[in-house]
C-alpha positions as CSV (number, residue, x, y, z in Angstrom):
1,X,36.9,-50.8,15.7
2,X,40.3,-50.6,13.5
3,X,40.3,-48.2,10.5
4,X,41.7,-49.6,8.0
5,X,41.8,-48.1,4.6
6,X,38.5,-49.7,3.4
7,X,36.8,-48.3,6.6
8,X,38.2,-45.0,6.1
9,X,37.1,-44.9,2.0
10,X,33.6,-46.0,3.1
11,X,33.4,-43.5,6.0
12,X,34.8,-40.6,3.6
13,X,32.2,-41.6,0.8
14,X,29.2,-41.4,3.3
15,X,30.5,-37.8,4.6
16,X,31.1,-37.0,1.3
17,X,27.4,-38.0,0.1
18,X,25.7,-36.2,3.0
19,X,27.8,-33.1,2.1
20,X,26.8,-33.3,-1.6
21,X,23.2,-33.8,-1.0
22,X,22.8,-30.8,1.1
23,X,24.0,-28.9,-1.8
24,X,21.4,-30.1,-4.2
25,X,18.7,-27.8,-5.5
26,X,15.4,-28.3,-3.9
27,X,12.1,-27.3,-5.3
28,X,11.1,-23.9,-4.4
29,X,8.0,-23.6,-2.2
30,X,5.1,-22.7,-3.9
31,X,3.9,-19.1,-3.1
32,X,1.4,-19.1,-0.3
33,X,-1.6,-16.8,-0.6
34,X,-1.6,-14.2,2.1
35,X,-3.9,-14.8,5.0
36,X,-7.1,-12.8,4.5
37,X,-7.6,-9.8,6.6
38,X,-11.0,-7.8,5.9
39,X,-9.8,-5.0,7.6
40,X,-6.7,-4.4,5.9
41,X,-8.3,-2.1,3.2
42,X,-9.6,0.3,5.9
43,X,-6.4,0.0,8.1
44,X,-4.4,1.0,4.8
45,X,-6.4,3.8,3.8
46,X,-6.6,5.3,7.2
47,X,-2.6,5.1,7.4
48,X,-2.6,6.6,4.1
49,X,-5.0,9.6,5.2
50,X,-3.3,10.0,8.6
51,X,0.0,10.6,6.9
52,X,-1.6,13.0,4.2
53,X,-3.3,15.0,7.1
54,X,0.1,15.4,8.8
55,X,1.6,16.7,5.7
56,X,-1.0,19.0,4.5
57,X,-0.5,22.7,5.2
58,X,-2.8,24.2,8.0
59,X,-4.9,26.1,5.6
60,X,-6.4,23.3,4.2
61,X,-8.6,22.7,7.1
62,X,-10.1,26.2,6.4
63,X,-11.7,25.4,3.3
64,X,-13.5,22.1,1.7
65,X,-11.7,19.4,0.3
66,X,-12.7,17.4,-2.8
67,X,-12.1,13.6,-2.9
68,X,-11.9,12.0,-6.2
69,X,-12.3,8.2,-6.9
70,X,-9.2,6.3,-6.5
71,X,-8.3,5.0,-10.1
72,X,-6.3,2.0,-11.7
73,X,-2.9,3.6,-12.5
74,X,-3.0,2.0,-16.2
75,X,-6.6,3.2,-17.3
76,X,-7.2,6.5,-15.3
77,X,-11.1,6.5,-16.4
78,X,-11.5,3.3,-14.9
79,X,-12.0,2.2,-11.2
80,X,-13.3,-0.8,-9.0
81,X,-15.2,-1.6,-5.9
82,X,-11.8,-1.3,-4.3
83,X,-10.9,2.1,-5.6
84,X,-14.6,3.4,-4.4
85,X,-13.9,1.5,-1.0
86,X,-10.7,3.4,-0.6
87,X,-12.3,6.9,-1.7
88,X,-15.2,6.5,0.8
89,X,-13.1,5.3,3.7
90,X,-10.6,8.3,2.7
91,X,-13.5,10.7,3.1
92,X,-14.6,9.6,6.3
93,X,-11.0,9.5,7.6
94,X,-10.6,13.1,6.4
95,X,-13.8,14.3,8.3
96,X,-13.0,12.4,11.2
97,X,-9.4,14.2,11.3
98,X,-11.5,17.7,11.2
99,X,-11.1,18.6,7.4
100,X,-14.4,19.8,5.8
101,X,-14.9,17.2,2.9
102,X,-17.5,18.0,0.0
103,X,-19.6,15.1,-0.7
104,X,-19.1,15.1,-4.6
105,X,-22.1,12.7,-5.1
106,X,-24.4,15.6,-4.5
107,X,-22.9,17.9,-7.2
108,X,-23.9,17.5,-11.0
109,X,-20.8,19.2,-12.3
110,X,-18.3,16.1,-11.8
111,X,-17.6,13.7,-14.4
112,X,-19.4,11.0,-12.9
113,X,-19.0,7.3,-15.0
114,X,-21.2,4.4,-14.2
115,X,-19.6,1.7,-12.0
116,X,-16.7,3.9,-11.7
117,X,-17.3,6.7,-9.4
118,X,-16.7,10.6,-9.2
119,X,-13.4,11.4,-11.5
120,X,-11.7,14.6,-11.3
121,X,-10.2,14.8,-14.7
122,X,-7.0,17.1,-14.7
123,X,-8.5,19.7,-17.0
124,X,-11.5,20.1,-14.9
125,X,-10.3,20.1,-11.6
126,X,-9.6,23.8,-11.4
127,X,-13.2,24.5,-12.7
128,X,-14.7,22.2,-10.3
129,X,-12.4,23.5,-7.5
130,X,-13.8,27.1,-7.9
131,X,-17.5,26.1,-8.2
132,X,-17.1,24.6,-4.8
133,X,-14.4,26.8,-3.3
134,X,-12.2,23.7,-2.7
135,X,-9.1,24.6,-0.9
136,X,-7.4,20.9,-2.2
137,X,-8.6,17.9,-3.9
138,X,-7.4,14.4,-2.7
139,X,-6.7,12.2,-5.9
140,X,-5.3,8.5,-5.7
141,X,-4.5,5.7,-7.9
142,X,-3.6,1.8,-7.4
143,X,-1.7,-0.5,-9.3
144,X,-2.4,-4.3,-9.1
145,X,0.6,-6.7,-8.8
146,X,1.3,-10.0,-8.5
147,X,1.0,-10.0,-4.7
148,X,0.0,-6.9,-3.6
149,X,-2.0,-3.6,-4.8
150,X,0.4,-0.3,-4.6
151,X,-1.8,2.7,-3.4
152,X,-0.8,6.5,-3.9
153,X,-2.7,9.6,-2.7
154,X,-1.9,13.0,-3.3
155,X,-3.6,16.3,-1.9
156,X,-3.4,18.6,-4.6
157,X,-3.9,22.4,-4.7
158,X,-6.4,22.8,-7.7
159,X,-5.5,26.1,-8.6
160,X,-1.7,25.9,-8.6
161,X,-1.4,22.1,-9.6
162,X,1.1,21.6,-6.7
163,X,1.0,18.5,-4.6
164,X,0.5,19.7,-0.9
165,X,1.0,16.1,0.5
166,X,1.6,12.7,-0.9
167,X,1.6,9.1,0.7
168,X,2.3,5.7,-0.9
169,X,1.2,2.2,0.7
170,X,1.0,-1.4,-0.2
171,X,-1.8,-3.7,0.4
172,X,-1.6,-7.6,0.3
173,X,-3.5,-9.0,-2.5
174,X,-5.4,-11.7,-0.5
175,X,-8.7,-13.2,-1.5
176,X,-10.8,-10.3,0.1
177,X,-9.0,-7.7,-1.7
178,X,-9.0,-9.7,-5.0
179,X,-12.9,-9.6,-4.6
180,X,-12.9,-5.7,-4.6
181,X,-11.1,-5.6,-8.1
182,X,-14.0,-5.7,-10.1
């Protein structure tokens, strides 16, 4: 085939059209919901506590540790099923790692709010820790985002108010986790 001016022009237009169409903006793919993983909460909590345990001073294992309910970072007097589940799992993991944990549900001196859990308010931590001879208090918050829950845990010296260990984690906001945020 002979490439005359008409054929060259047609070829040029076809190639140009192909190149331009590749540059056109396409519709973004809709965000897919994360795949549900019912063990993600447990895995995330255990990872947080493992990191806290590694950072904690050795003397913390000599005395009781209190575990406060993990609360919503925007409403420190509010928790959810997720916050209470993280609290229970954190207590379990601390015990598994050799920390003596005081079961706060057996104590009447804590601020207990129905449907929330055992909340250790900052003004009461020193008093409660003295009553329980606690060496440390594990406190935590969670923040719900568009696609994830951000979790923070801190091991605090209740007499000094200093943070002995701290760790952050992110939990995918799948349908299982959403169901726990009530």
